[in-house]
C-alpha positions as CSV (number, residue, x, y, z in Angstrom):
1,G,0.7,-13.9,-4.7
2,S,0.9,-17.0,-2.5
3,A,-1.7,-19.7,-2.4
4,P,-4.5,-19.4,0.2
5,S,-3.4,-20.6,3.6
6,S,-5.3,-21.3,6.8
7,T,-4.4,-19.4,9.9
8,T,-4.2,-20.6,13.4
9,P,-5.3,-18.0,15.9
10,S,-3.1,-17.3,18.9
11,A,-4.4,-17.5,22.4
12,G,-6.9,-14.8,23.2
13,T,-7.8,-14.0,19.6
14,T,-11.2,-14.5,18.0
15,T,-11.6,-17.5,15.8
16,P,-12.5,-16.4,12.3
17,P,-15.8,-17.6,10.8
18,P,-15.7,-21.0,9.1
19,G,-14.4,-20.9,5.5
20,T,-12.3,-17.8,6.2
21,Q,-9.1,-17.8,4.2
22,T,-6.1,-15.4,3.9
23,I,-3.8,-14.7,1.0
24,T,-0.7,-12.7,1.0
25,I,0.0,-10.9,-2.3
26,S,3.4,-9.4,-3.2
27,A,3.4,-6.2,-5.2
28,N,3.9,-6.6,-9.0
29,F,4.6,-2.9,-9.6
30,D,5.8,0.0,-7.5
31,E,7.4,3.4,-8.0
32,R,8.4,6.6,-6.4
33,V,6.3,9.5,-7.5
34,F,7.2,13.2,-8.0
35,P,5.0,16.0,-9.4
36,T,6.0,15.5,-13.0
37,S,8.1,12.3,-13.0
38,C,8.3,8.8,-11.6
39,A,11.1,6.4,-10.6
40,D,10.6,2.7,-11.2
41,G,13.0,-0.2,-10.9
42,E,14.8,1.0,-7.7
43,P,15.4,-1.0,-4.5
44,V,13.5,1.5,-2.4
45,I,10.3,3.6,-2.3
46,H,9.8,6.8,-0.3
47,A,7.2,9.0,1.3
48,G,7.9,12.4,2.7
49,Y,10.0,15.4,1.8
50,N,13.6,15.6,0.6
51,A,14.3,18.6,-1.6
52,G,10.7,18.1,-2.7
53,Y,7.7,16.0,-1.8
54,I,7.8,12.3,-2.7
55,R,5.0,9.8,-2.9
56,S,5.0,6.0,-3.6
57,L,2.5,3.5,-4.9
58,T,2.3,-0.2,-5.0
59,R,0.1,-2.3,-7.3
60,F,-1.1,-5.8,-6.6
61,S,-2.6,-8.5,-8.8
62,L,-5.9,-9.9,-7.4
63,S,-5.7,-13.0,-9.6
64,S,-5.2,-15.2,-6.5
65,L,-8.4,-13.9,-4.9
66,P,-11.3,-16.1,-6.0
67,S,-14.0,-14.5,-8.0
68,G,-17.1,-13.8,-5.9
69,A,-15.2,-13.9,-2.6
70,M,-16.5,-11.6,0.1
71,V,-13.5,-9.6,1.4
72,T,-13.6,-9.3,5.2
73,G,-10.2,-7.8,5.9
74,V,-7.3,-6.0,4.2
75,S,-3.8,-5.2,5.5
76,Y,-0.9,-3.4,3.9
77,K,2.6,-4.6,4.9
78,L,5.8,-2.6,4.3
79,R,9.3,-2.8,5.6
80,L,10.7,0.5,6.8
81,L,14.4,0.6,6.0
82,N,15.4,4.1,7.2
83,T,14.2,7.6,8.0
84,Y,16.0,10.8,7.2
85,A,16.4,14.2,8.9
86,L,14.0,14.5,11.8
87,G,12.3,11.3,10.9
88,N,8.9,12.7,11.8
89,A,7.1,11.7,8.6
90,E,3.3,11.9,8.7
91,V,1.7,9.9,5.8
92,D,-1.7,9.2,4.3
93,I,-2.5,5.8,2.7
94,Q,-5.3,5.7,0.2
95,A,-6.5,3.6,-2.8
96,Y,-4.9,5.0,-5.9
97,N,-7.3,7.4,-7.5
98,Q,-9.7,6.7,-4.7
99,D,-10.8,3.2,-5.7
100,G,-7.5,1.5,-6.5
101,Q,-8.6,0.5,-10.0
102,A,-6.6,2.8,-12.3
103,D,-3.3,1.4,-13.5
104,P,-0.3,3.7,-12.6
105,S,2.0,1.9,-15.0
106,V,0.1,3.4,-17.9
107,D,-0.9,6.8,-16.3
108,S,1.1,9.8,-17.2
109,C,3.9,10.8,-14.9
110,T,5.0,13.9,-16.8
111,A,1.5,15.3,-17.0
112,G,1.1,14.8,-13.2
113,T,-1.7,12.2,-13.4
114,V,0.1,9.7,-11.2
115,W,1.0,12.5,-8.7
116,T,-2.6,13.7,-8.4
117,R,-4.1,10.2,-8.2
118,S,-1.7,9.3,-5.4
119,A,-3.2,11.8,-3.0
120,N,-6.7,12.8,-4.1
121,D,-8.8,11.2,-1.4
122,A,-10.2,13.4,1.4
123,S,-10.9,10.4,3.5
124,P,-7.9,8.1,3.1
125,Y,-7.5,4.7,4.9
126,E,-4.7,6.2,7.0
127,D,-4.7,9.9,7.8
128,N,-1.7,11.6,9.4
129,S,-0.2,8.2,10.3
130,I,3.1,8.3,12.2
131,A,3.7,4.6,11.8
132,L,6.5,5.1,9.2
133,R,8.9,6.4,11.8
134,L,11.6,4.6,13.8
135,P,12.2,1.9,14.7
136,I,12.9,0.3,11.4
137,G,11.3,-3.0,10.5
138,I,8.0,-4.4,9.4
139,K,5.0,-2.0,9.5
140,T,1.5,-3.5,9.0
141,F,-1.5,-1.3,8.5
142,T,-4.9,-2.8,9.1
143,L,-7.0,-0.9,6.7
144,P,-10.7,0.1,7.5
145,S,-13.7,-1.8,6.2
146,S,-13.9,0.6,3.2
147,A,-10.8,-1.1,1.8
148,N,-12.7,-4.4,1.9
149,T,-15.3,-3.0,-0.4
150,D,-12.7,-1.4,-2.6
151,V,-10.7,-4.6,-3.1
152,Q,-13.8,-6.6,-3.7
153,N,-14.9,-4.1,-6.4
154,A,-11.5,-4.0,-7.9
155,K,-11.4,-7.8,-8.2
156,A,-14.7,-7.8,-10.1
157,T,-13.7,-4.9,-12.4
158,V,-10.0,-4.9,-13.2
159,D,-8.5,-7.8,-11.1
160,R,-5.8,-5.5,-9.6
161,F,-5.6,-3.0,-6.7
162,T,-3.1,-0.2,-6.1
163,L,-2.3,1.7,-2.9
164,A,-0.6,5.0,-2.6
165,V,1.4,6.6,0.3
166,S,1.6,10.3,0.3
167,E,3.4,13.0,2.4
168,N,0.1,14.5,3.7
169,G,1.4,18.0,2.9
170,M,3.7,18.0,5.9
171,P,6.3,20.8,6.4
172,T,9.4,20.9,4.3
173,S,11.6,19.6,7.0
174,N,13.2,16.8,5.1
175,D,11.2,14.2,7.0
176,L,11.4,11.1,4.7
177,S,10.6,7.5,5.2
178,E,12.3,4.8,3.1
179,M,10.7,1.5,2.4
180,E,11.8,-1.7,0.7
181,S,10.5,-2.1,-2.9
182,L,9.7,-5.2,-4.9
183,E,13.1,-4.8,-6.6
184,N,15.0,-5.2,-3.3
185,T,16.2,-8.8,-3.0
186,G,14.6,-10.5,0.0
187,T,11.1,-11.4,1.3
188,D,9.9,-8.0,2.6
189,E,8.7,-6.3,-0.5
190,P,5.3,-4.6,-0.1
191,K,2.4,-7.0,0.4
192,L,-1.4,-6.9,0.5
193,I,-2.9,-9.3,2.9
194,V,-6.5,-10.2,2.1
195,T,-8.9,-12.2,4.3
196,Y,-12.1,-13.4,2.6
197,I,-15.0,-15.9,2.7
198,I,-16.3,-17.8,-0.3
């Protein structure tokens, strides 16, 4: 992740409390997830349906978040590259395995563990979101306050945090969203933006 940087509020915005800092963390692992397999090392990740449901997840190191920091805001930033078929994807975004602390790189894909843990939260951060539809470009999700607590706890426990994007059980109409992965050369790989106070 990048070093902490101060932010200058634009006109009409609320000035953050003194001592507030923001860090932007690039994903250090991501993959597409199928019921009994996973695909890593590819230039894109997907969420939706295309001859079967597809989910994606992204893991972030929290090493650049100071220990003991109070997290006051979390955003998830993706670059939408394309949509397919009707382009009417509806997605959920949740902490992987509900608290974001499990490591998907060691969980079993063939046994379906990664698949299950990518969509097992009845109250996800984003529910039935239509944000991963056209137009293409940067999509930033401002996550609810529950994500602040989850990231803070993940920092204290495992020093990493993983998010999952799932298809929300939408109809099999080939509605698929395609996002840039960390393997895609450029600057728009998935990012976690964390605001905190020491």
